[in-house]
N, C-alpha and C positions, 0 to 999 in steps of 0.2 A: 563355324559354318556361316557363310555369307547370307544375309537377308536383305530384302529391299523395302519391305513394308514397315512404315513407322508405327510406333505404339498408338498414336492418336487415331490413325486410320484403322488399325486393327480393333481398337476399342469401340469405334463407331459402328463398324460392320458387325462386330460380335453383339453389340447391344441391340441393333436392329434385328438380327437373326433371332436373338433370344425372345424379343417381344413377339415376332411373327410365329416362332415355334410354340410359344406359350398359348397364343391365340388359336393355333391349329389344334393343339392338344385339348384346349377347352371345348372346341367345336366337335372334336372326335375323341371322346374319352375312352372309347372301346366298350365292349359288352360288360354289363354289370354281372355280378356273381350269383344272382338268383337263378333257380331252375326255370327254364322256359317250358311251359306246357306244350305237348305235341299236338293238342287239338283244343278247339273251343266248340262247345255244343250249345245251340240256341234252342230255347223252348218258350212257348207262349206264356206270358206272365199270368194269365188267367188259370193256367194249369199247374203252376208251380206250387209244390208242397215242401215241407221241411225234409222229407225223405225222398224227394225226387231223384237226387244223385244216386242213392242206394238202389232204388227201383230200376233206374236206367242200367246200372251195372248188372243187376240180376237178369234183365231182359237181354243184354248183350251176351251174357254167359249162356242163356238158353238158346239164343240164335246159333252160337257156335256149336253147342251140343247137338242141336237138331239138324243142322245142315252140314256139319263137318265133325262127326263124332270121333275122328282119329286124325293123326298127322298126315296120313296119305291123302285122304279125301280133301283136307284143307289145302295141302300143297298143290294138288291137281286142280282145284278150283281157281287158285291164284296163279298157276303155272310158275311155281317157284323154280329157281335154277336147278336143273337136273331132275325134275319131277318124273320124267319118263323112266328113270332108273330106280324108282322107289319100290319097296316090297309089294309083291303081288298077292301074298297070302296073309291071313291073320297070324299064323304062326311066325312068319318072318317079321311081321310088324312088331309082334310082342318081343321077339328076340332083340330087335333094334332097341326097343324101349328098355329092356333089361341091361343091354350093353351100354346104353347111354348112362344108366345109373351107376354101373360098376366100373366102367373104364371109358369115360367120354373122349379122352385123347386118342384111344385106339380106334374107336368107331369113327372119329373125325378123320383119322388118317386112312382107314380102310374103306369107308363108305361115306365120303364127304356129303353127298346129296342127302342121304338118309339122316346124317347128323344134323344138317342144316334144317331140314323139314321138321324133324322131331324136336329139336331145340327151340325153334320158333314157336311151334305149337305148344310146347310145355310152358314157355315163358309168357306167351299170350294168355294162356289159361290162368297162370298164376297172377298175372297183372289184372285180369278181369275180376278175379276173386279178391285181390288186395286193394286195388284202386283203379276201377274201370274208367272213372270219369276224372279228368284232371282239371278241366276248366268249364264253367257253365255260365251262360249269360241269360238272365231273366229278361225276356224280350217284350218290349212294348212297341216294336216297330212291325216288321213284316210278319212275325209270328203271332202278333196280337191284332193287327189291323186297325182301322179307323172306327172307333166306337163313340157313342155319346159320352160327353165329359163325366157325368156321374158314374158311368160304368168303369171308365179308366181310373177315375179317382179311387173308387172302391178296390179295383184290382191292385193299384199301386200300394194302398195301405195293407191289404190282405197279404200280398206277396212279401212285403217288408216284415210283417209279423211272422210269417212262415220262415223267412230267412233267419230271423232272430231265434226262433225255436230250433232250427237246424244247427245254428251255432251252439246253442246250449246242449243239444243232443249229440253233437259231434257227427252229424250226418251229411254235412255239406262237402263240396269238392275243395281241394287245396287252393284253387283259384276260382273266383266267382265275381259276378257283377251284374249290371243291368245295361240294356240297350234302350235308349230313349229315342224319341222321334227326332228327325233332323231339324236343324235350325234354319229351315227355309221360311219364307214369308208366311206360307200357309200353315206351317206346323210348329213354328218356334214357340208360341205360347203354350201349346200342349206339351211339348218336350220339356220346357222349363217347369211347368206345374207338376208333371209326373216326377221329375228329379227331386223337387222340393218335398213333395208328399212322401216319396219313398225313403229318402235319406233321413228326413225328420222323424218319420215313424220308426225306422230302424234304430236310430240312435236312442230314441226314447225307450224303445222296447228292450234294448241291450244295456241300458245304463251308461250310455256314452261311448260305446265301442262299435267299430267297424270290423267286418270279417278280415282275416289275413288276406292280403293280395286282392282287395276289393277294387274294382275298376268300373268306370262308366264309359260305355261305348257310344260315340257320336257318329251316326251314319251319314253318308252322302255329303261329306265335307267338300267344299269347293273353294272357299276363301278363308284367309287367316282370321278374319273378323268373327267367323263362327266359332273357331277354336278359342279365340281370346275371350269371347262372351262366356263360354263354358268355364274357362279358368277364373273369370271374375265371379261367376256364380258360386264356384267352389270356395273361393275366399270368403264370400259373404256367409255361406252355409257353415264353414268352419268356425267363424266368429260367433254366429248365432247359436250354434249347437255345442260350443266348447270343445271342438275337435282340434287336435294339434295342427298347426299350420303346415300345409303341404300334404296332409294325409289323404285327401281326395285326388285320385289319379284318373286319367282318361286314356282311351284308345280312339284313334280316328280310323274311319273306313274310306278306302280309296275305291270309289265306285263309278266315277265319271271321268271323262277325258279332261275336264277342267281341274280335276285333282292332280293331273300330271303336268299339264302345260297351262299357264295363265294367259290372259289376253295380251300381255307384252311378249309372249313367246318364251318366257323363262320357265324353269321347272318350279312347280307350285309347292312340292313336298317340303323342302327345307323351311319355307316360310310358315307352313302349317304347324310344323313341330315347334318352331321358334315361338309362335304365338301362344303356345301352351304355358310358357313360363316355367318349363322344366317338369310339367305334370304329365306329359305324354309318354306312355310306356310302350305303346305298340301301334302299328299301322297294319290294318287288315284289308286284304284285297277282296272285293266283291265281284266275283266272276261274271255273273249274269247281268247285273245292272251295268257293269262296265262294257261288256260286249254289246248290250242293247244301246248304250250311249255312242257306240261306234257304228250304229246302224247295221249290226250283224243280226240276221234273222235267227229265230229261235232254234231252227234245225241245226245251226252251226255254232251255237253258243256252247262252248266246251272249255274245260279247264286247260286243255293243251292247245287252244287256238293261238296262232302266232300273235294276235293282238294282245292276248293276255301275257304272253312271254315278254312283249315289249314293255307293258306296264309294270310287270314284276321286276324287270331289269332296271327300269327307271327308279323303282322303289329301292332296289338294292344299291345302285350307285349313288343315290341321293342320301340314303339314311344309314348305310353300312358304317359301323364304327361310332355311331352317335349314341349307342345304348338303347335305341328304340327297337323293340322286337318286331319282326316282320312275320306276317301270317298269310298263307294262301287261302283260297276260297274252298268251296265244297263241291262234291259230286252230287248232282241233284237227282240221280236215278237211285231210288230206294231199293234196298235188298229185301223186298217183301213179296211173298208169293201171291198169286192172284186168287188162290182158293183158300178159304178159311172155314173154321168150324170143325165139328166132330164128324166122324164117319167118312172121311175123304177116301176116294178110290186110290189105288196104286198109281194110276195114270195121273191123277191130280197131284198126288204127293211128288211124283217124278217131275211134273211141270213146275211145281213150287221150287223144287231143288234147282232145276235148270235156270229159272228166273233169278233166284238168289245168287247162285254162283256167277251168272253173267254180270250182275250188278257188283258183286264183290270184285270180279276181275277188272271191271272198268274203274272202280274206286282205287284198287291197288295200283293200276297203271298211272292214274292221276297223281296219287301220293308219291310214287317213285319219281314221276316227272318233277314234282315240286322239290323233292329232296335233292335230285341231281342239280337243280337250279339254286340250291342253297336256302330253300324255304323249309324250315324244320317244324313248322306249325301250320295247321289248316283247320277247316271247319268240318264237323260231322253233324248231320241233321237227324240221324236215327241211330238208336243203340245197336242195331245189327251192323252198323258200319264200324263200330269200335274194334272188333277183332281184326278187321282189315287194316285199320290205322296202325295198330301195334305190330301186325305181321309185316307191313311194309317197312316200318321204322327198324324193326329188329333185323330183317333181311338186309336192309341197306347197310347197317353197321357191321353185322356179322360176316357178310360176304368178303369184306376187305379188312377185317380186323387183324388178321395175322400179318398181312403186308404192311398195314399202317403201324402195327406194334413194332415191327422190325425197323421201319423207317424212323419212327420217333426215337427208339433206343439208340440208333446210330447217330441221329441228329443231336440228341442230348450229349452223347459222348464227344462228338466233334465240337459242339458249341462250348462245352465246359472247358475243353482244352484250349480253344481259341480265346475264350474269355480269360483264362489263366495267363496265356501268353501276352495278350494285348493289355491286360489290366483293366479292361472296361467291359461293358455288356457287349455280347456278340452282336454283330451287325444284323444278322438274320433272325433276331428275336421274334419279329412279327410272324415269320414262317413257322417258327416253333410254337408260337401261341396258337396259330391256326391248327396245327396238328394236335395240340393239347385240347383245344375246344372240341375236336372230333370225339375224343375219348370222354370228355365231360358230358357231351350230349348222349353218347352211347350209355354211359353209366346212369345218367339222370332218367332216361326213358325206360330203363330196365332191359336194354338189349344185351348188356354184359353185366357180370357180377363183380363185386369188389375184389374177389380173389383173382379173377381173370385180368383185371386191370393191371396187375403187377407184371404181366407179360410185356408191357411197354418198357420195362426197365425202370419204371418209376415206382415209388412206394405209393400206397393209397393216400398217405398224408400229403405227399407232393402233388398228386393229382387234385386233391381237394383244396389245396392252396390256390388253384386256378390261375396262377401266374407263372408263365414260363421264365420270365426275367428273375423272379424270386427263386425258382428252382435252380437256375444257373448260378445265382449269387451264393445260395446256400452250399451248392456243391463246390464252388470255387473256394469258399471259406473252409470247407472240410478238407480240400486238397492242400490248401496253404497251411492248415493246422496239423497235417500229418507229418510223421518223422521223415518220410522220404522227401516230401516237399521241402522241409526245413533243411535237410542235408544238401539238396540240390541247390538251394539258394546260397549255401555257404561255399559251394564249389567256385574257385576263381574262374 
């Protein structure tokens, strides 16, 4: 076969491409394999106790029981798909529940709306009992306020000791950390002092240990130097306290227009993450500070404002594939009734229910908006928001689960055959990885069960390996090692 390119030309081009591709892969290593929490909950540091996560979960479960004691009332409050077709009587509702236990596939086929509503409610209830709180941030910023130095010093030490007690008692959330004050000129000294007191006290109280998935959140980040300063402080604290190098991690908060575009007109976000020296695990969007920085008045500051969509998309295109988790903000309308205490009238109870349901619906719509834009984590500010968080996540995944399962199964089959024919990894492995990530997120948040995941055509072990490329390679090896494959290779 005639060729025109000389070996030295090919060698030079191949070398330059290899170097460039390796640099690209280093900049965009892809998502890491840890489970991303679906929410982060903030609470004032002065209120934090060792059992705070447990109590918040109990409050969330009580809110669900009080304001939505069954799957029909919950689905109607959130306007879940097909809620108009749900059972009208207690007897029919009970029949759906029994059918769901005895033959879920049949009820899903015959009454899909009831199956979805009942399944979501069941799994939300189970989640609230098992692990209502996934991520908690002990807050020394907005949730704590500006207080005299001795008061914040005392709160930092006390909260650290409570966290150490929670670690020993097994009562803390799977992900946890603190939010310090921003590194602005006015507050940098206070933020640094709180960080030092808290981490030093915690490590001393635990005998040199940090909680699993511990992170420090730095708010209102605007310039790389603020991130670099926190990374330097981490290094000094690790040395001073005998912590393993790199064990202290950070999240940055995107809350101002300067976080998006710098004075030179370039996107700020990549430089912020780079300044962390590999310590940045997440970027969290601050809805209300950001909209305020855009001069949007309070009446129009909302999670679904177009200005927020712009900022979130900048976060997505700047940081996608870097391994940095992205989180959306919070709905600031609390699901709390206006009437409290004993002996409420029926009219007052009804008004409480209407207020809570309206706040639930608003939060549900905001979370679904985030999910559709590829943000799988957000903030919750009150335990009564937890049921809505999980309901939105579960509905999002369950609605399209069957279609996505079929698509992934077909894609895996075609990809394995193409890989076998070409002898290399299938060209569309990135598309397959995106499909696989959908099911990983659904499994991790509790939307689907381990047994249901096999509907994708993959085994649970394959899904848990988290790599589409590895799945294809393993299947390719299995095909090549089969007798049919061996015979076909021997055919002239």
